[in-house]
C-alpha positions in Angstrom: -20.1 25.9 6.8 -21.2 22.5 7.9 -18.5 19.9 8.5 -18.4 17.3 5.7 -19.0 13.7 6.6 -16.0 11.5 6.0 -16.2 8.9 3.2 -15.9 5.6 5.0 -14.8 2.5 3.2 -12.6 1.7 0.2 -12.8 -1.9 -0.8 -11.6 -5.2 0.7 -8.9 -5.5 3.3 -7.9 -7.9 6.0 -10.4 -7.8 8.8 -8.9 -8.7 12.3 -10.6 -11.7 13.8 -11.3 -13.5 10.5 -10.1 -17.1 10.4 -6.6 -17.4 9.2 -6.4 -13.6 8.7 -8.0 -14.1 5.3 -8.7 -11.2 3.1 -12.2 -10.0 3.2 -13.7 -8.7 0.0 -17.2 -7.1 -0.1 -19.3 -6.6 -3.2 -20.2 -3.1 -4.3 -23.8 -3.5 -3.1 -22.6 -4.4 0.4 -20.1 -1.5 0.4 -22.9 0.9 -0.8 -25.3 -0.3 1.9 -22.7 -0.1 4.7 -21.6 3.4 3.6 -25.2 4.6 3.4 -25.6 3.7 7.2 -22.4 5.7 8.0 -23.7 8.7 6.0 -27.0 8.6 7.8 -25.2 8.5 11.1 -22.8 11.4 10.2 -25.6 13.6 8.9 -27.7 13.0 12.0 -30.5 11.1 10.3 -29.7 8.0 12.4 -28.5 8.0 16.0 -25.7 5.9 17.6 -28.3 3.9 19.5 -30.2 3.1 16.3 -27.0 1.9 14.5 -26.0 -0.2 17.5 -29.5 -1.8 17.6 -29.4 -2.5 13.9 -25.9 -4.1 14.1 -27.0 -6.3 17.0 -29.6 -7.7 14.7 -27.3 -8.0 11.7 -24.6 -10.0 13.6 -27.0 -12.7 14.9 -26.5 -16.1 13.4 -30.2 -16.2 12.4 -29.9 -13.0 10.4 -29.7 -13.0 6.6 -26.3 -13.5 5.0 -26.5 -10.0 3.4 -27.0 -8.4 6.8 -24.1 -10.3 8.3 -21.9 -9.1 5.5 -23.0 -5.5 6.0 -22.2 -5.8 9.7 -18.7 -7.2 8.9 -18.2 -4.5 6.2 -19.0 -1.7 8.6 -16.6 -3.0 11.3 -13.9 -3.6 8.6 -14.4 0.0 7.3 -13.8 1.4 10.8 -10.4 -0.4 10.9 -9.7 0.7 7.3 -10.3 4.4 8.2 -8.4 4.4 11.5 -5.3 5.9 9.9 -7.3 8.8 8.6 -9.1 9.7 11.8 -6.7 12.6 12.5 -7.9 14.2 9.3 -11.6 14.0 10.3 -13.5 17.2 11.2 -14.2 17.4 14.9 -17.9 16.5 14.8 -17.6 13.4 12.6 -14.6 12.3 14.6 -16.6 12.5 17.8 -19.5 10.5 16.2 -16.9 7.9 15.1 -15.5 7.7 18.6 -19.0 7.2 20.1 -19.6 4.4 17.6 -16.2 2.8 18.1 -16.6 2.7 21.9 -20.3 1.6 21.7 -19.3 -1.4 19.6 -17.0 -2.5 22.4 -19.6 -1.8 25.1 -22.3 -3.8 23.5 -20.2 -6.8 22.7 -20.4 -6.3 18.9 -16.6 -7.0 18.5 -14.9 -10.0 20.1 -11.6 -11.9 20.2 -8.9 -10.5 18.0 -11.2 -7.7 16.7 -11.9 -6.7 20.2 -8.2 -6.6 21.0 -7.6 -4.3 18.0 -10.3 -1.9 19.1 -8.9 -1.7 22.6 -5.4 -1.3 21.3 -6.4 1.5 19.0 -8.1 3.4 21.9 -5.0 2.9 24.0 -2.7 4.2 21.3 -5.0 7.2 20.8 -4.9 8.1 24.5 -1.1 8.1 24.4 -1.2 11.0 22.0 -0.6 14.5 23.4 -3.5 16.2 25.3 -5.5 18.3 22.9 -4.7 16.3 19.9 -7.6 14.9 17.8 -6.6 11.3 18.5 -6.3 11.8 22.3 -9.8 13.2 22.3 -11.0 10.4 20.1 -9.6 7.8 22.6 -11.1 9.6 25.6 -14.5 9.7 24.0 -14.4 6.0 22.9 -13.1 4.8 26.3 -16.0 6.6 28.1 -18.5 4.4 26.2 -17.1 1.1 27.5 -15.7 2.0 30.9 -18.1 -0.3 32.7 -16.5 -3.3 31.0 -13.0 -2.4 32.3 -13.1 -5.0 35.1 -12.9 -7.7 32.4 -9.4 -6.5 31.4 -7.2 -5.8 34.5 -4.0 -5.7 32.3 -5.6 -3.1 30.0 -6.5 -1.0 33.0 -2.8 -1.1 34.2 -1.7 0.3 30.8 -4.5 3.0 30.9 -3.4 4.0 34.4 0.2 4.3 33.2 -0.8 7.1 30.9 -0.1 10.3 32.9 -2.8 12.4 31.5 -5.6 9.8 31.2 -7.5 11.2 34.3 -7.2 14.7 32.8 -8.6 14.0 29.4 -11.3 11.6 30.8 -12.0 12.4 34.5 -14.9 9.9 34.6 -12.5 7.0 34.0 -10.3 7.5 37.1 -12.8 6.0 39.6 -13.2 2.9 37.4 -9.5 2.4 37.0 -8.9 2.8 40.7 -11.6 0.3 41.5 -10.4 -2.3 39.1 -6.7 -2.0 40.1 -7.7 -2.2 43.8 -9.9 -5.2 43.2 -13.1 -3.4 44.2 -16.4 -3.8 42.4 -17.7 -0.9 40.5 -20.5 0.6 42.6 -24.0 0.6 41.2 -22.8 -1.0 38.0 -24.3 -4.4 37.0 -21.7 -6.8 35.7 -21.5 -7.5 32.0 -20.9 -11.0 30.6 -19.7 -10.4 27.1 -16.4 -12.2 27.7 -14.4 -13.9 30.5 -12.1 -11.6 32.4 -8.5 -11.7 31.5 -6.3 -11.1 28.4 -7.9 -10.2 25.1 -6.7 -12.0 22.0 -4.8 -9.6 19.7 -4.1 -7.1 22.4 -0.3 -6.8 22.6 0.5 -4.1 25.1 4.1 -4.9 25.9 5.5 -2.0 23.9 4.0 1.5 24.0 2.1 2.2 20.8 1.8 -1.4 19.6 2.0 -2.2 15.9 -0.5 0.4 14.9 -2.4 0.6 11.7 -0.5 0.4 8.3 
């Protein structure tokens, strides 16, 4: 039997990165449109690249207010669903991980929201090898590994996970290059954000605050 696509989104909630931590409420039409894009993605009608391209257009200041709301709603719904990711079937979870990491890679999340995305990936990678969340974290991380030089502190915490090289072998050369201060070979630099700490990324205690 085919794996069922998860139902993403369930009303308004606090969206990290919004001014003052205000609560974000989306109208039913916005929710419906956002969820329709998720369903098209999970059923294979739309590709990750197509969704990313669409969201790049939606988040531009020049885009229509409705499109900006759909973009914000889709990002919000990913946060809202994070606690349920362990219950997702394998195929939809992999699709979600690819989208999660691609949003980071393409600069579609920033500031506190970016910090939350990075923290969730780190928390997932700390789960036992073979667990759904560890696999989720490894898949998401692979999507934005070329941005790791921007976050040396984050790389230190990734490197401290004993099994990170086992679950995502492709990441080890990137971590070693960053920690040794070497450039990533044959990788053009990205300029989404200045290198350094990421707002909202509190890595002092393993696991962080986590989702509610």
